N, C-alpha and C positions, 0 to 999 in steps of 0.2 A: 323425290329421289328419282333421278333420271337414269335409265338404263340403256346402254348401247349393246345390241346383240350383232355379233360378227359372224358371218356365214362362210364356211369352207366346204369343199366337196373332198377332193383328192389331195392328200399330202404325200409327195413321194418324188422320185426321180423319173427319168424318161420311161414311159410304160405305154400300155395300150390306153391309158386315161387321156381324154381331150386335153391338149395344152391349155386351152382357154379355161379350164376348171381345175387346173392342177397346180398347187403351190410347192415349190421346192422345200425340202426339209430344212435347208439352211436359212431360207427366208422366213419360214415359219417360226424357228428358233429365235431369229432375231427380233421378230415381231412380239412373241411372248415375253422375251427378255426385256423389250422396251416397255411394254405395258406394266410388268412387274416393277421395273425401276421407277416408272412414273406413279406408283401407288395403286395401280389397278389390281383388283382381286378377282379371280374367276369364280363364278358362281354356277349353279345348276337351275334348271327351270323351277325346281320345287322350292328353291330359296326365294325366287321372285313371288312365287304364289303365297309362301308363308308371309313375305313381307306384306303382300297385298291384304292378307287377312289380319296380321298383327301389328304392322308397322314396326317390326323389330327384326333383328337377325341379319341385316346386310352390312357389308363392310362400307367405309366411306366412299370409295370409288369402285362399285361393282362393274364387271363386264361379263357378259354371257357369250362364250364361244361355242358355236353349234357346228356340226359336221353333218351334211346330209349324205345318206346312202350307205354309211357304216362300212366302208372299205377295209379290208384287213391291213392295208398299208398304214392305217392309223395306229395300229399296236406298235409298230417299229418307229414310225417317223413323227408321230404327234403325242400319243400318251405319254411316253417317258419325259418329253419336255414339259408337259403340263405338269406332272408329278414333281419334277425337279423344281418348278416354280411354285408349287403349292396351289396350283389351279385345278378346278374341276370343270365339267363342260357338259353339253347336251349332245347326243348323237341320235339321229333319226333313221330308222331301220325299215326298208321295204320287206316285210317279214316273209313274204313267199320266197325271197332269194337267200335267207339265211344259209349260209355254208354253200352257196352256189356261185356261179359267174354272173356277173351283172349282164343282163341280156335284155333289158326292157326297152331300148330304143336303138340298138344296133351301134351306139358310140362308145360303149363301155366294154366291149368284147375283150375277154381276157382279164378283167379286173374282178378279184373275188370279194364277196360280201362276207362279214364276220359270221362265224357259226354260233349256235345258241351257247355253247360251252364258253366261247370267248366272251360273249355277251355277258353271260352269267359271272364270269371272273372279274371282268372290268367293272361291272355293277358293284361288286364287293370292294373294288379298289377305288370307288367315288365318282366314277362316271356314270352320267344318267342317260338312260335310253328311252326315246319316245317313237312314235309310230310315224312312218312315211308312206302309209297305205300298205296293201299287200303286194300289189303287183306294179307299183310305181306308174300307174296310168293316170291321166287326167280324170278327175272325178265329175267334171261338169258334163251333164248330159246322160249320166248313167241311169238306168232304171233303179227304182227305189231298192229293189233286192240287191242289185249288184253295189249300189252306194254303201248299204249296209254291210255287206260282205267286205268290202274294202276297208271301212273304217272299223266296225266293231269287231271283225274277226282278227285284224291286225293287232288290236290290243290284246285279245286272248292269246294270240301267237306270242307276243312279246312278254306278257305276264308269265307264260309257261317257261320262258327262257330266263327271265330275271328272277322270278319267285316273289316280285313285288308289284304293286300297282303301277299302272303306267299313266302318267298324268298329261303328257303333251303330245301334240300332233303337228307335224309340218306338211304343208299342202304340196303334193307332187307338182313339179314345175311351177310352184307358186300360184297355181290357177284355183279359183273358188267363185262361187256365187252364193246367193242367200240360201239355197237348199243345201249346198255343201257345208256351209257354215252350221246351219241348224243340226245337221247330222253330226258333226263333229262336237258340237256343244253338248249332245246327249251322252257322250262317251268320255270326253276329255275336258280337263279344266283349262288348258292352254292350247291356243293354236297360233302357229308361226307362218307368216307370210314371207314374200321377198320385197315387200314394199319398204323403201328406206325411211329412216327417221329414228328418233329416240322414242323410248317407251316411258310412261309415267302413269299415275292413277287414272289419267283420262283415256289411256289406250285400252281398247277392247281387249279382254283376255284371249278371245278366240281370233284376234287379228293383230298379233303382236308384230313389230316391224324388225327387220334384219337388213344389214348391208353386207354385201358379198365382197370379200377381199379377192382382189384380182391378181393374177400372176405378175402383172406389170406395175403393181403398187409399189411405192416407194414408202419410206417410214412417214413422210409427210402425209400420205394418203391414209395410212393406218391410224395416224394421230387424229386426222379429221373424222374418220369413221368412228373413232372411240368418243371423241368430243361432240360431234354433231349427228352422228348416225348416217352420215354420207360424205362423200369426198368431192368437193368442188374442183379439185385438180383433176380427178378421174373423168368427171363429166365434161371438162373441157377438152381432155385429151380425146374422148369419144367423139365430141363435136368436131373437132379438127380432123380426125380420121375419115368422118363422114363427108366433111366439106372438101378434103383434099385426098382422096383415096391414093394410097401408095401405088405407084407404077402407072397411074392413069396418065395418059398423054395430053397435054394442053392443046385445046383447040384454037387458041388465039394465035394470030400471025405475027 
């Protein structure tokens, strides 16, 4: 059973969110509507874990939508769309910022993170929350005590909010090494990267693959991400932008 995992950050209109990490509500709704029409069914991380254990319980065409950072805009711009189409999803929370402004790297200033009360409410409505560390910093190179604090205490924070076990972890910035993975494995059943590709029985549970939906994605890109775990079209656009930077004056005569 192949599983595509789509990655989003901010869903909303113009705001303090970086444009490169923000998908408009209109685009998001079209994407979820297309997935539903094509027979995809949104699942949660725990549904994948259950399938790994039992080989039962998944729809014919599962897709896992994930949202890093748990921004409050999801409540108005994403969750109602998911509910309308019968989708669930996974949301990863930097737990030290619950109910606060996102301020971990200076680019999200003014964007709010969901409160523990909102997280509890949406847990009851079928959204599954996982950890994104406590303070959204890279875990590579941290002292053992700091690493344990970021990983284990984030689970405790989130379990206090949801009232249920926390099964999954998304590596902040997608960064990890062997020591980080080992620490995550001690506390979580599943770990999510930003390495593109599909997931199946051979995929490490601690190194699950995700493909990030870009603001510039067309439905062809979304279809490719759902079918392949990556978009050849998006990669080609990226290569062309690097080869021919916009506004760069030609040096040829």
